[in-house]
Backbone as numpy.savetxt, mean C-alpha at the origin, in Angstrom:
# Nx Ny Nz CAx CAy CAz Cx Cy Cz
15.74 -16.98 -10.84 14.83 -15.96 -10.33 15.58 -14.68 -9.96
16.80 -14.85 -9.46 17.60 -13.68 -9.09 17.91 -12.80 -10.29
18.15 -13.44 -11.44 18.41 -12.67 -12.66 17.17 -11.89 -13.10
16.01 -12.51 -12.93 14.75 -11.83 -13.28 14.57 -10.61 -12.39
14.79 -10.78 -11.09 14.64 -9.67 -10.14 15.61 -8.54 -10.48
16.86 -8.90 -10.73 17.89 -7.89 -11.04 17.53 -7.12 -12.31
17.07 -7.84 -13.34 16.72 -7.19 -14.60 15.56 -6.22 -14.41
14.54 -6.66 -13.67 13.35 -5.82 -13.47 13.68 -4.58 -12.64
14.45 -4.78 -11.56 14.83 -3.63 -10.71 15.60 -2.60 -11.51
16.61 -3.04 -12.26 17.41 -2.11 -13.07 16.57 -1.44 -14.14
15.63 -2.17 -14.72 14.77 -1.62 -15.76 13.84 -0.55 -15.19
13.24 -0.84 -14.02 12.28 0.09 -13.43 12.96 1.33 -12.87
14.14 1.16 -12.28 14.84 2.31 -11.69 15.24 3.34 -12.75
15.29 2.90 -14.01 15.59 3.83 -15.11 14.32 4.44 -15.69
13.18 3.96 -15.22 11.90 4.44 -15.73 11.64 5.88 -15.28
11.24 6.73 -16.20 11.04 8.15 -15.88 9.90 8.37 -14.88
8.88 7.51 -14.95 7.75 7.65 -14.03 8.19 7.38 -12.60
9.02 6.35 -12.40 9.51 6.03 -11.05 10.42 7.13 -10.54
11.26 7.66 -11.41 12.14 8.77 -11.01 11.31 9.98 -10.61
10.28 10.28 -11.41 9.39 11.40 -11.08 8.65 11.15 -9.78
8.20 9.93 -9.57 7.50 9.53 -8.33 8.40 9.74 -7.12
9.67 9.35 -7.24 10.63 9.54 -6.14 10.85 11.01 -5.85
11.04 11.79 -6.89 11.28 13.24 -6.72 10.04 13.93 -6.16
8.86 13.48 -6.58 7.62 14.07 -6.09 7.44 13.80 -4.60
7.68 12.56 -4.17 7.60 12.22 -2.76 8.62 13.01 -1.94
9.83 13.13 -2.49 10.88 13.87 -1.79 10.51 15.35 -1.65
9.96 15.93 -2.73 9.56 17.33 -2.69 8.47 17.57 -1.65
7.46 16.69 -1.63 6.39 16.79 -0.63 6.95 16.66 0.78
7.79 15.66 0.99 8.30 15.36 2.33 9.17 16.49 2.87
10.11 16.94 2.08 11.00 18.02 2.53 10.23 19.32 2.76
9.27 19.63 1.86 8.51 20.86 2.01 7.59 20.83 3.22
6.99 19.66 3.49 6.10 19.52 4.65 6.85 19.80 5.95
8.00 19.19 6.11 8.76 19.38 7.35 9.43 20.75 7.42
9.73 21.33 6.27 10.38 22.65 6.26 9.38 23.76 6.58
8.13 23.59 6.14 7.12 24.63 6.34 6.45 24.55 7.71
6.41 23.35 8.30 5.75 23.16 9.59 6.77 23.29 10.72
6.46 24.16 11.69 7.33 24.29 12.86 7.21 23.08 13.77
6.01 22.51 13.81 5.75 21.35 14.65 5.86 20.09 13.78
6.79 19.20 14.15 6.99 17.99 13.35 5.77 17.07 13.38
4.97 17.13 14.47 3.76 16.29 14.57 2.76 16.67 13.48
2.60 17.99 13.23 1.71 18.44 12.16 2.24 17.99 10.80
3.56 18.05 10.68 4.18 17.60 9.44 3.91 16.13 9.17
3.93 15.33 10.26 3.65 13.89 10.12 2.23 13.64 9.63
1.26 14.40 10.17 -0.13 14.21 9.77 -0.34 14.58 8.31
0.30 15.67 7.90 0.20 16.09 6.49 0.82 15.04 5.59
1.99 14.54 5.99 2.69 13.53 5.21 1.90 12.23 5.17
1.21 11.92 6.26 0.39 10.70 6.32 -0.70 10.73 5.25
-1.36 11.87 5.11 -2.41 12.00 4.09 -1.84 11.81 2.68
-0.64 12.35 2.46 0.01 12.20 1.15 0.35 10.73 0.89
0.89 10.07 1.92 1.28 8.67 1.78 0.07 7.78 1.49
-1.02 8.00 2.22 -2.20 7.14 2.09 -2.98 7.36 0.80
-2.70 8.44 0.10 -3.36 8.69 -1.20 -2.44 8.41 -2.38
-1.21 8.94 -2.31 -0.30 8.85 -3.44 0.33 7.48 -3.60
0.84 6.93 -2.50 1.56 5.65 -2.55 0.69 4.51 -3.07
-0.55 4.32 -2.56 -1.39 3.25 -3.11 -1.71 3.44 -4.60
-2.00 4.69 -4.99 -2.35 4.97 -6.38 -1.21 4.62 -7.33
-0.01 5.11 -7.02 1.14 4.85 -7.89 1.49 3.37 -7.89
1.45 2.74 -6.72 1.82 1.32 -6.62 0.91 0.44 -7.45
-0.40 0.62 -7.33 -1.34 -0.25 -8.04 -1.39 0.08 -9.53
-1.32 1.35 -9.88 -1.45 1.75 -11.28 -0.18 1.42 -12.06
0.97 1.78 -11.50 2.24 1.51 -12.19 2.48 0.01 -12.34
2.20 -0.76 -11.29 2.43 -2.21 -11.33 1.52 -2.87 -12.36
0.26 -2.45 -12.40 -0.68 -3.03 -13.38 -0.22 -2.75 -14.80
0.13 -1.51 -15.08 0.58 -1.14 -16.43 1.87 -1.87 -16.79
2.78 -1.97 -15.83 4.07 -2.62 -16.10 3.88 -4.09 -16.47
2.99 -4.77 -15.77 2.75 -6.20 -16.05 2.17 -6.38 -17.46
1.22 -5.51 -17.83 0.65 -5.60 -19.18 1.70 -5.30 -20.24
2.54 -4.31 -19.99 3.57 -3.95 -20.96 4.68 -5.00 -21.04
4.78 -5.83 -20.01 5.82 -6.87 -19.99 5.30 -8.21 -20.48
4.16 -8.21 -21.16 3.54 -9.47 -21.61 4.49 -10.28 -22.49
5.19 -9.64 -23.42 6.11 -10.35 -24.31 7.30 -10.89 -23.54
7.78 -10.11 -22.55 8.90 -10.55 -21.73 8.50 -11.77 -20.89
7.27 -11.76 -20.36 6.77 -12.88 -19.57 6.63 -14.13 -20.44
6.13 -13.96 -21.68 6.01 -15.08 -22.60 7.37 -15.67 -22.95
8.37 -14.77 -23.08 9.74 -15.24 -23.35 10.26 -16.07 -22.19
9.99 -15.62 -20.98 10.43 -16.36 -19.79 9.73 -17.71 -19.70
8.45 -17.74 -20.09 7.69 -18.99 -20.03 8.19 -20.02 -21.04
8.85 -19.55 -22.08 9.41 -20.47 -23.08 10.70 -21.11 -22.59
11.22 -20.59 -21.48 12.44 -21.14 -20.88 12.07 -22.16 -19.80
13.02 -23.03 -19.45 12.73 -24.04 -18.41 12.73 -23.43 -17.00
11.79 -22.51 -16.79 11.67 -21.83 -15.49 10.25 -22.05 -14.98
10.12 -22.36 -13.72 8.81 -22.57 -13.13 8.01 -21.26 -13.14
6.71 -21.39 -13.37 5.84 -20.20 -13.39 5.86 -19.48 -12.05
5.95 -20.25 -10.97 5.98 -19.66 -9.64 7.18 -18.73 -9.48
8.34 -19.16 -9.98 9.55 -18.35 -9.88 9.45 -17.08 -10.74
8.82 -17.21 -11.91 8.66 -16.04 -12.79 7.76 -15.00 -12.12
6.62 -15.44 -11.62 5.65 -14.53 -11.00 6.21 -13.91 -9.72
6.89 -14.73 -8.92 7.51 -14.25 -7.69 8.64 -13.27 -8.00
9.42 -13.58 -9.05 10.50 -12.68 -9.45 9.97 -11.33 -9.90
8.87 -11.34 -10.65 8.24 -10.09 -11.09 7.76 -9.28 -9.89
7.14 -9.96 -8.93 6.62 -9.27 -7.75 7.75 -8.67 -6.91
8.79 -9.45 -6.67 9.91 -8.95 -5.85 10.61 -7.80 -6.56
10.81 -7.93 -7.87 11.48 -6.88 -8.63 10.70 -5.57 -8.62
9.38 -5.66 -8.89 8.52 -4.47 -8.87 8.45 -3.86 -7.48
8.26 -4.71 -6.48 8.13 -4.23 -5.10 9.42 -3.55 -4.63
10.56 -4.16 -4.94 11.84 -3.60 -4.53 12.06 -2.21 -5.12
11.72 -2.06 -6.39 11.89 -0.76 -7.06 11.00 0.31 -6.43
9.74 -0.02 -6.19 8.80 0.95 -5.61 9.16 1.23 -4.15
9.65 0.22 -3.44 10.08 0.45 -2.05 11.29 1.36 -1.99
12.23 1.18 -2.90 13.41 2.07 -2.96 12.99 3.50 -3.23
12.05 3.67 -4.15 11.55 5.02 -4.46 10.89 5.64 -3.23
10.11 4.86 -2.50 9.42 5.37 -1.30 10.42 5.70 -0.20
11.39 4.82 0.03 12.36 5.03 1.11 13.23 6.25 0.83
13.64 6.42 -0.43 14.46 7.59 -0.79 13.63 8.87 -0.70
12.39 8.81 -1.22 11.55 10.01 -1.26 10.99 10.43 0.08
10.58 9.46 0.90 9.93 9.75 2.18 10.80 9.38 3.37
11.46 8.23 3.29 12.20 7.71 4.43 13.32 8.61 4.92
14.11 9.14 4.00 15.26 9.98 4.39 14.81 11.24 5.13
13.92 12.07 4.55 13.48 13.26 5.30 12.72 12.91 6.58
11.97 11.81 6.55 11.19 11.40 7.72 12.11 11.05 8.89
13.17 10.32 8.62 14.10 9.92 9.68 14.97 11.08 10.14
15.24 12.02 9.26 16.04 13.18 9.63 15.27 14.15 10.51
13.99 14.35 10.21 13.18 15.33 10.95 12.43 14.72 12.14
12.08 13.43 12.03 11.29 12.83 13.11 11.59 11.33 13.19
12.71 11.00 13.83 13.11 9.60 13.96 12.50 8.97 15.21
11.24 9.32 15.48 10.56 8.79 16.65 9.90 7.45 16.30
9.22 6.85 17.29 8.50 5.60 17.04 7.42 5.80 15.99
6.74 6.97 16.05 5.68 7.27 15.08 6.27 7.39 13.68
7.42 8.08 13.58 8.06 8.25 12.28 8.49 6.92 11.67
9.09 6.07 12.51 9.52 4.75 12.03 8.32 3.90 11.64
7.25 3.97 12.46 6.03 3.20 12.14 5.42 3.69 10.82
5.45 5.00 10.60 4.91 5.54 9.35 5.70 5.04 8.16
7.01 4.94 8.32 7.86 4.43 7.25 7.57 2.96 6.96
7.43 2.17 8.03 7.12 0.74 7.88 5.75 0.54 7.25
4.77 1.31 7.73 3.41 1.20 7.20 3.38 1.60 5.72
4.12 2.64 5.36 4.19 3.05 3.96 4.77 1.96 3.07
5.79 1.26 3.58 6.39 0.15 2.83 5.39 -0.99 2.66
4.65 -1.29 3.74 3.66 -2.37 3.67 2.53 -2.03 2.70
2.08 -0.76 2.74 1.03 -0.32 1.82 1.49 -0.45 0.37
2.76 -0.16 0.12 3.32 -0.33 -1.22 3.22 -1.78 -1.67
3.58 -2.70 -0.77 3.51 -4.13 -1.08 2.07 -4.60 -1.27
1.16 -4.08 -0.43 -0.25 -4.46 -0.52 -0.82 -4.13 -1.89
-0.62 -2.90 -2.34 -1.24 -2.48 -3.61 -0.49 -3.01 -4.82
0.77 -3.38 -4.64 1.48 -4.08 -5.72 0.90 -5.48 -5.89
0.62 -6.15 -4.76 0.02 -7.49 -4.80 -1.37 -7.44 -5.43
-2.16 -6.42 -5.07 -3.50 -6.27 -5.65 -3.39 -6.00 -7.15
-2.37 -5.24 -7.55 -2.16 -4.96 -8.98 -1.89 -6.23 -9.76
-1.13 -7.15 -9.18 -0.85 -8.43 -9.84 -2.13 -9.22 -10.05
-3.01 -9.17 -9.06 -4.30 -9.87 -9.17 -5.16 -9.24 -10.26
-5.17 -7.91 -10.32 -5.95 -7.20 -11.35 -5.44 -7.54 -12.75
-4.10 -7.54 -12.91 -3.51 -7.73 -14.23 -3.69 -9.16 -14.74
-3.62 -10.13 -13.83 -3.71 -11.53 -14.27 -5.17 -11.98 -14.44
-6.10 -11.18 -13.93 -7.52 -11.56 -13.98 -8.15 -11.33 -15.34
-7.58 -10.44 -16.14 -8.15 -10.13 -17.45 -7.06 -9.82 -18.46
-7.29 -10.21 -19.71 -6.32 -9.92 -20.78 -6.45 -8.48 -21.28
-7.64 -7.89 -21.09 -7.91 -6.54 -21.58 -7.16 -5.52 -20.72
-6.21 -4.83 -21.31 -5.38 -3.87 -20.57 -6.21 -2.72 -20.01
-7.11 -2.18 -20.82 -7.95 -1.06 -20.38 -8.83 -1.48 -19.21
-9.37 -2.69 -19.29 -10.24 -3.20 -18.22 -9.43 -3.41 -16.94
-8.23 -3.97 -17.08 -7.38 -4.22 -15.91 -6.98 -2.93 -15.21
-6.61 -1.92 -16.00 -6.24 -0.62 -15.42 -7.45 0.03 -14.77
-8.62 -0.10 -15.43 -9.85 0.45 -14.86 -10.19 -0.18 -13.52
-10.02 -1.51 -13.43 -10.28 -2.21 -12.16 -9.34 -1.70 -11.08
-8.08 -1.51 -11.44 -7.08 -1.01 -10.48 -7.46 0.36 -9.94
-7.89 1.25 -10.84 -8.29 2.60 -10.41 -9.51 2.55 -9.52
-10.48 1.70 -9.87 -11.70 1.56 -9.05 -11.38 1.02 -7.66
-10.46 0.07 -7.58 -10.06 -0.48 -6.28 -9.41 0.60 -5.43
-8.55 1.42 -6.05 -7.92 2.52 -5.30 -8.96 3.53 -4.83
-9.90 3.88 -5.71 -10.95 4.82 -5.33 -11.79 4.28 -4.17
-12.07 2.99 -4.22 -12.88 2.37 -3.17 -12.16 2.44 -1.82
-10.91 2.03 -1.79 -10.17 2.01 -0.52 -9.81 3.42 -0.03
-9.47 4.32 -0.96 -9.00 5.64 -0.56 -10.14 6.60 -0.22
-11.29 6.46 -0.89 -12.36 7.45 -0.72 -13.70 6.82 -0.32
-14.16 5.83 -1.07 -15.51 5.30 -0.87 -15.66 4.52 0.43
-14.61 3.85 0.86 -14.71 3.01 2.06 -15.02 3.86 3.30
-14.41 5.04 3.40 -14.68 5.94 4.53 -16.13 6.38 4.53
-16.67 6.64 3.33 -18.08 7.01 3.23 -18.98 5.87 3.66
-18.61 4.65 3.32 -19.37 3.48 3.73 -19.36 3.32 5.25
-18.21 3.56 5.87 -18.10 3.49 7.33 -19.00 4.53 7.99
-19.00 5.75 7.44 -19.84 6.82 7.98 -21.33 6.46 7.85
-21.68 5.88 6.70 -23.08 5.48 6.47 -23.52 4.43 7.49
-22.67 3.43 7.71 -22.98 2.38 8.69 -23.09 2.97 10.09
-22.20 3.89 10.41 -22.19 4.52 11.74 -23.48 5.28 12.00
-23.93 6.06 11.00 -25.16 6.85 11.17 -26.41 5.96 11.18
-26.42 4.95 10.32 -27.59 4.08 10.23 -27.80 3.25 11.49
-26.71 2.86 12.13 -26.79 2.01 13.32 -26.27 2.73 14.56
-26.48 4.05 14.59 -25.97 4.85 15.72 -26.63 4.49 17.04
-27.81 3.88 17.00 -28.50 3.49 18.24 -28.01 2.17 18.81
-27.10 1.52 18.09 -26.61 0.22 18.54 -25.12 0.32 18.88
-24.65 -0.52 19.77 -23.21 -0.51 20.13 -22.36 -1.20 19.07
-22.05 -0.47 18.01 -21.34 -1.08 16.87 -19.85 -0.71 16.85
-19.40 -0.01 17.90 -18.02 0.47 17.89 -17.02 -0.67 17.72
-17.26 -1.77 18.45 -16.34 -2.91 18.36 -16.42 -3.57 16.98
-17.62 -3.56 16.41 -17.77 -4.13 15.06 -17.01 -3.32 14.02
-16.84 -2.01 14.29 -16.12 -1.15 13.35 -14.66 -1.56 13.22
-14.11 -2.16 14.29 -12.72 -2.63 14.23 -12.58 -3.71 13.17
-13.55 -4.66 13.18 -13.53 -5.73 12.19 -13.78 -5.21 10.78
-14.71 -4.23 10.66 -15.00 -3.66 9.34 -13.78 -2.92 8.79
-13.08 -2.21 9.67 -11.89 -1.46 9.24 -10.80 -2.37 8.70
-10.78 -3.62 9.16 -9.78 -4.58 8.67 -9.98 -4.90 7.20
-11.16 -4.55 6.64 -11.44 -4.79 5.23 -10.79 -3.75 4.32
-10.12 -2.77 4.92 -9.41 -1.76 4.13 -8.00 -1.59 4.67
-6.97 -1.90 3.87 -5.59 -1.74 4.34 -5.24 -0.28 4.63
-5.84 0.64 3.88 -5.56 2.06 4.09 -6.10 2.50 5.44
-7.29 2.03 5.80 -7.88 2.40 7.09 -7.06 1.84 8.25
-6.63 0.59 8.14 -5.80 -0.01 9.18 -4.51 0.79 9.35
-3.89 1.18 8.24 -2.65 1.95 8.29 -2.88 3.31 8.95
-3.98 3.98 8.57 -4.29 5.30 9.15 -4.51 5.20 10.66
-5.28 4.21 11.07 -5.59 4.04 12.50 -4.32 3.76 13.30
-3.44 2.91 12.75 -2.19 2.58 13.43 -1.35 3.82 13.71
-1.29 4.71 12.73 -0.48 5.92 12.90 -1.16 6.91 13.85
-2.45 7.15 13.63 -3.16 8.15 14.44 -3.22 7.78 15.92
-3.33 6.50 16.21 -3.42 6.07 17.60 -2.11 6.24 18.35
-1.03 6.44 17.62 0.26 6.65 18.26 0.66 8.13 18.28
-0.30 8.99 17.92 -0.07 10.44 18.00 -1.12 11.06 18.90
-0.96 12.35 19.18 -1.93 13.06 20.01 -3.27 13.21 19.31
-3.29 13.01 17.99 -4.52 13.19 17.22 -5.55 12.13 17.53
-5.16 11.05 18.21 -6.12 9.99 18.54 -7.22 10.52 19.45
-6.93 11.61 20.17 -7.95 12.20 21.05 -9.08 12.81 20.25
-8.83 13.10 18.96 -9.83 13.73 18.10 -10.78 12.70 17.50
-10.55 11.41 17.75 -11.35 10.36 17.13 -12.58 10.00 17.95
-12.79 10.67 19.10 -13.99 10.47 19.90 -14.08 9.11 20.55
-15.34 8.68 20.81 -15.56 7.42 21.51 -15.07 6.23 20.71
-15.30 6.28 19.39 -14.81 5.21 18.52 -13.29 5.12 18.59
-12.68 6.29 18.66 -11.22 6.33 18.80 -10.77 5.68 20.08
-11.57 5.85 21.15 -11.24 5.21 22.43 -11.30 3.69 22.31
-12.28 3.19 21.55 -12.39 1.75 21.33 -11.17 1.24 20.57
-10.80 1.96 19.50 -9.62 1.59 18.74 -8.36 1.65 19.60
-8.30 2.68 20.45 -7.15 2.85 21.33 -7.05 1.69 22.31
-8.21 1.24 22.80 -8.23 0.14 23.75 -7.74 -1.15 23.12
-8.10 -1.36 21.84 -7.74 -2.61 21.17 -6.40 -2.51 20.45
-6.30 -1.55 19.51 -5.10 -1.44 18.69 -3.97 -0.68 19.38
-4.30 0.00 20.49 -3.26 0.75 21.20 -2.34 -0.14 22.00
-2.74 -1.38 22.22 -1.90 -2.32 22.96 -0.90 -2.99 22.01
0.09 -3.63 22.58 1.10 -4.32 21.76 0.46 -5.43 20.93
-0.48 -6.16 21.56 -1.16 -7.24 20.85 -1.98 -6.68 19.69
-2.65 -5.55 19.92 -3.45 -4.92 18.87 -2.61 -4.49 17.69
-1.43 -3.93 17.97 -0.52 -3.51 16.91 -0.05 -4.71 16.11
0.27 -5.79 16.81 0.72 -7.02 16.13 -0.39 -7.56 15.22
-1.62 -7.59 15.74 -2.76 -8.08 14.96 -2.99 -7.21 13.72
-2.87 -5.88 13.90 -3.05 -4.96 12.78 -2.00 -5.21 11.69
-0.76 -5.44 12.11 0.30 -5.71 11.13 0.08 -7.07 10.45
-0.43 -8.04 11.20 -0.74 -9.35 10.61 -1.83 -9.20 9.55
-2.84 -8.37 9.84 -3.91 -8.12 8.87 -3.34 -7.49 7.59
-2.44 -6.53 7.77 -1.81 -5.89 6.61 -0.98 -6.89 5.81
-0.29 -7.79 6.51 0.50 -8.82 5.82 -0.41 -9.77 5.04
-1.58 -10.06 5.61 -2.55 -10.90 4.90 -3.04 -10.23 3.62
-3.11 -8.89 3.65 -3.50 -8.13 2.46 -2.44 -8.24 1.36
-1.22 -8.60 1.74 -0.17 -8.85 0.74 -0.24 -10.29 0.26
-0.32 -11.20 1.21 -0.21 -12.64 0.91 -1.41 -13.16 0.10
-2.62 -12.81 0.54 -3.83 -13.38 -0.09 -3.99 -12.95 -1.55
-3.95 -11.64 -1.88 -4.08 -11.27 -3.30 -2.97 -11.86 -4.17
-1.73 -11.88 -3.64 -0.64 -12.44 -4.46 -0.80 -13.94 -4.63
-1.23 -14.64 -3.59 -1.42 -16.09 -3.68 -2.51 -16.42 -4.70
-3.59 -15.63 -4.72 -4.67 -15.86 -5.69 -4.17 -15.59 -7.11
-3.40 -14.50 -7.27 -2.86 -14.16 -8.60 -1.89 -15.23 -9.08
-1.11 -15.78 -8.16 -0.16 -16.86 -8.52 -0.90 -18.11 -8.97
-1.99 -18.42 -8.29 -2.78 -19.59 -8.65 -3.39 -19.43 -10.04
-3.88 -18.21 -10.33 -4.45 -17.94 -11.66 -3.37 -17.99 -12.72
-2.19 -17.41 -12.42 -1.09 -17.36 -13.39 -0.59 -18.75 -13.74
-0.57 -19.66 -12.76 -0.09 -21.03 -13.00 -0.99 -21.76 -14.00
-2.30 -21.47 -13.94 -3.26 -22.18 -14.78 -3.59 -21.42 -16.08
-3.17 -20.15 -16.16 -3.58 -19.32 -17.29 -2.85 -19.73 -18.57
-3.59 -19.77 -19.66 -3.02 -20.09 -20.96 -2.62 -18.78 -21.63
-1.33 -18.52 -21.70 -0.85 -17.30 -22.31 -0.54 -17.51 -23.79
């Protein structure tokens, strides 16, 4: 499995798309902190970039890479290697490459300009989001043989979590505004890894005051140490569950 991971990491790090992704993140990060006098404003701007760009690249690149590696995967399956090790090796290799790109592009300027608790949390959350959408990409790719369909599903999932889910939350809020649903919103937000990541960061900045009464509820629950731990556990489940399902499908799939 170690050889599989090493081969994939070296292969992906030479990929022009990953190099461009790293340079793009670095350009955004350095420019944000250079143009903003207040590092807190820079963090908020960078947060929006992370929550849109990182999930999109992670899920789309991983899905395409798995489809393009179909012959390589078939070659590995012809060897006396367990399917679990092959699938896990692919996941670790892909994740490591994308994490390196994120840490180099965002982590270095982030730690240089704002090495606070918020900055470190943003870096950790960005890494977890990368793993989450890589795991979801594995599930999308193994669910269908049709490459176009698999990529389409990946894009739709990103659109849902990045854009449509917030609209759904607003719709529920307006429709049930006469009822005390603030606490229920905490549970609903757990259905989106991007929302959990955004809330975790905002509640540790001064911007949490802009979230109103609902923000106060989130602050009461997720602002505590236990709340932060629970939020991170939820994000970890978003990695484990999709990957576990994809592994189960891959073990039984006839390639």
